[in-house]
N, C-alpha and C positions, 0 to 999 in steps of 0.2 A: 362635414354634412351633417343631417339631422334624420334620425330614423325613428320610426313608431311602429306600433303593431296594433292592426284593427281587430276588433271582434268579429268572428265569422262563424261560430258554431264549433269550432275546433279547440283542442286545448291550447294550442300554441299561436293561434291567430295568424294574421296576414301581415308580412313585412310590407312596409311603405316607406318610401324616401319623401321626407317633407321639406319644404322650402324654408329659406333662412327666416322669413317673416311669420312663418307658422300658418299660412292661409292656405296653400296648396299641397297637394300630395300626389304620389304616383306609386301604384304598385309595381314590383319587380319580380314576377315569378320566373323570368327568365334568368335571373341571377341567383335568387334564393326565395324560397317561399316563406321562411320564417327568420327571425334574426338569430336564433341559435344556429341553424343552417348556415347563416353568413358567417359567424364566429368559428364555426368548425373549420371553415377553409378561408379565413380572414384574410391571408396573403394574396388570394386569388380575387375574392369578392370585394374587398375594400376599394380597389381602383375602380372597379366596374360601378359600384354603388356612388363612388365620388363623381364619376362622370355623369351619371343619372342626376345627381345633385346639381351640378353645374348646368346642366340643360334645362332643369326645372326651374332653376333661378333665373335663367335667362328667358324664360318664357316660351322656349321651343319645343317643349314636350307636352303631350296630352296630359291632363291633370284633372283632379277632382278637389272640391273645397275640403280643407282639413277641419275636422272638429274633434276636440280631444274628448268630447261625451262619447264618441264612438270607439274610443281606445281602450284596448287592454292594457296591462302593464306592457312595456317593450318586451320584456322577458317574463311571460305568465308564470312560468315555471323555469326555475334555473337549477344548474348543477350543484351550485354553492353559494351559500350567503354568509359572509364573514363580517361580523360588524365590530369596530374597534370603539374606543373612548379616547380619541386623540385631543380633545380640548380639556385640558387638566384644570381649567378654572372650574368647570362643571363637577369634576371629580372632587376638587378641594372643597367646593361649597357643601355638597351633599355629605361628605365626611365630616365637616365641622358642624354641620347642622345635628347631628347625632353624637357629637362630643368626642369624635376621633381626629386622627391626623392622616394626612396622605403618606404612604410609605415612600422613602427616598427612591426605591427602585422603580416607581411609576414614571420618574423622569427619563429613564432610560429603556425600560421594558415596556412596549405597548400592551394595554389591554385589549383583549379581543375574544369574543365567543362565536360559536357556529350556530346560526339561526335557522329556522325551517325556511326552505326555499322552494317548496313544491306548489305554493299558492301565493303569488303577489297579487295584489290588488290593482285594478286600473286607477286612473288618477281621479276619476269621478265616482268611484265605487263607493258605497256607503261604508262607515266604520260601523262594524255590528259587534254588539257585546250582549251578554246575557243579562247583566245587571249594571247599574250604576255603581253599586257597592264595590264593583271590582276596581275602581279608581282608573277610569279609562284615561290616558294621557296620549299627547301627540309628541314625536320628536322629529325635528326638521333636521336633516343631514344632507350631505354630498356623498355620492356613491360613484365608483368606477366599475367598469367591467373590463375584464382582462381576456387577453387572447391566452394561448397554452403559456404558462410559466414554467421554467425548469426548476428542479430541486436545488436548493442553496444558492439561489441568485442574489447579487448583492442590491443594495437600494438603488443605487444610480441605475443600473441596468434594468431594475424592475420597472422603472418609468417608462421604459420603451416597450413595455407590454399593456400599457393602458390603452384599450381599444376606444372607449366611450365613457362619458361622464354624464351624470343626472342627478336628480334629487329623490330623496325617499323620505317618506313619513313612517317612522319606525313605531308604530302603534305598541304602547305599553299598558299592561294591567298592573298599576302600581302596588295595588292591595294583594296581588297574588305574588309579584316578584320577590318581595322581601322574604316571605316565609319559604319561598323556593330556594332562595340564596342561603338561608341558614341550614338547609340540608347539605351545602357543600358540594353540590352536584349540577349547578348551573341552571340557566332558565329553560323552561318548556312552557308550561300553560300561560306564564305570565308574558309571553310574547306571541301574540296571534299574528295574522298576516299583516305585512307592510305593504304600503302603496308606492308604486314608482310614478316619476313624471311622465307627462304625455311622450315626450321625445328623450332619447339620448343622443349625445353630441359628440363628434371627435375632438381631440385636444386642440387641432390646428384651428378649428372654429372659434375657440375661445381665447386666442391670443389676442393682446398681451396679458391677459389676466390669468392664465394658467401658466405659472411658472415655479419652479422648484418643487414641483409634485403638490402645490396647493392652488385652489382657486380662490383668487383675490378679488371676490366680489361681495356684496352685502346679501345676505338671506333676508327674507321678508316673511313673515309669519302673521296671519291675520286670525282672529278668532271672533265670529259673528260680526265681521266686518270692520273691527277695530284692529290696528295695528299693534300686536304686542310684542314683537321681537324684530330687530334689523341689525343683527350682529355682523361684523366683518369676518369672513371665513378664513381668510388666509392668515392674518397677523398673529393669532393666538393658537394656532395649531401646533401641538407639541411635535408630532410626528407627520411628516409628509406621506402621500400616497405610496411612494417609492419604498420608504421604510415599513409601512404597513404590510405591503405586498411581500417584502422580503421576509418580514417576521412570519407571515402565514406559510412561506414556502421554505423556511428553514429545513423541515424535515419531510417535505413530501412536494411532489407537482401540484400545480394548480390548473384545472382544466379550463378550456376556452368558455366563456360565459360564466366565470366566477365573479361574483359581485362582493366588493368590499366597501363597507361603509366607514365614514369618518367618525361617528357617534355624534351626539347632539352638539350643534354649534354653540360656544359660549364665549362671551367676552366678559372681562372682569368689570367693566364699567356698567353701572345701573342704567345708563341712558340707552344701552344697546337693546334693553329689554331681554326676551327669553324666547328660546326655540322649544321649550316643554314646560308643562305646568308645574311639574315638581320642583324646577328651579325657581320658580316664581314663589313657591310655598317655602323653599328652604331659605330664600332670600329674606322672606317675611320672618321666619323663625329666628333668623340670625339677627335681623335689625329690630324687630318689635317683640319677640318671645312668643309669637303665636302665628299659626298659619291660616290665612283667610281665603285665599284662591281655590276655588272648588275645581275638581277635575270635570272632564266632559260630561255633559249631560244630554238627554235625549233631544234632537232637534238642532243642537249646535252645529255651525259650520266652520271647518277648518280650511284654511287656504295656505298654501306654501309657494313660494316662488323667488326667482332670482331675475334680474334685470340688467341690461347694459346701460351704458351712458345716456343713450336716448330715451330710455324707458322701454326698449323692447324686451319682451319676456325671451331669455335664452332657452329654456327647457319646456315652455307652457307650466302652467300652475297645476298643482296637486289641489283639488277642490272637492272636499268631501263632507257629507253631513253625517252626524252620528244617530244611528237607529238602534234602539234599544226597546224591542217589542214589548208592549204590556207594562211599560216603566211607568213608575210614579216616583217623585223625588225620594231619595233614600241618603241617609248619612252615611260617611265613610266609616268602614269597619275598622280602620288602621288607628291605633292609638296615637293621639298627637305627640305624646312623648317619645314615639319611636317612629320617626318621618320615614315616608318610603323613599329611600335615598340609594336604591341601586344606581350604579354609575353608568350603566349603558342607555 
């Protein structure tokens, strides 16, 4: 099934069931008012929501047109947002661009940080930044949402706790991230609000592409109407989502509604393009000795999506325009000899 949240003047919006074609929706207040409420009682609500989904697809339920522009994030605020960096090609490129190497432990121990989860952007909300000099970047990722996950679960069992999947634009301020990381205490100001796809989807709806804890589909990223990335999301993912969830749950339980991100999708082939601009820049650095690709500017439009074999959108598109009030073109403040190469 496919679920979305409409903006309605409240913090958590209104849960709706959306049909497979992403054209119709139906509110389900008799089951749950919000997505978090549904996740809190997922064993009871999931079958009821699935029945509504089937009825909606059959055309037997009253419905309204679905418009992603009226959507909040499916979870406008979440209890937890854990973002990994499971595509080690991205990690390797960024390390090599600054003259370093990827530690061998990265092959066996996932990279993950805890991000801000109190304010997720809707799929069509603007990307707002104080200045272009901050180095505003996009990051196209896959995200899963869990039900309640017990402490110490193993990776195979963890896959059974994936309730929903979607896409995320993990917005990053590159010229803020690197100075933050040098302090040795993680991200804060360099990671503003992220945007979620219009709908989240249950794993059964994504068969046969959801297998082995990975989503084997192509991610597509457009910048100002130009396709800049089309990597395959399944093949070069070092850790599957079961492993990422188990890593996070090693020392604590995870509450229902926890979001776990894949990190920037990245393939070794240059032909696959990029899912973030910093990767375009470090590829240029490694190939040509200089970075040319600029970060996002005021007025730029970012679109992120994933489609099935027929071209039908699976999650709806994240479609955002950059808004930097009072902006005039400003050069990056980061020295070109020290690329903005954080791995998340």
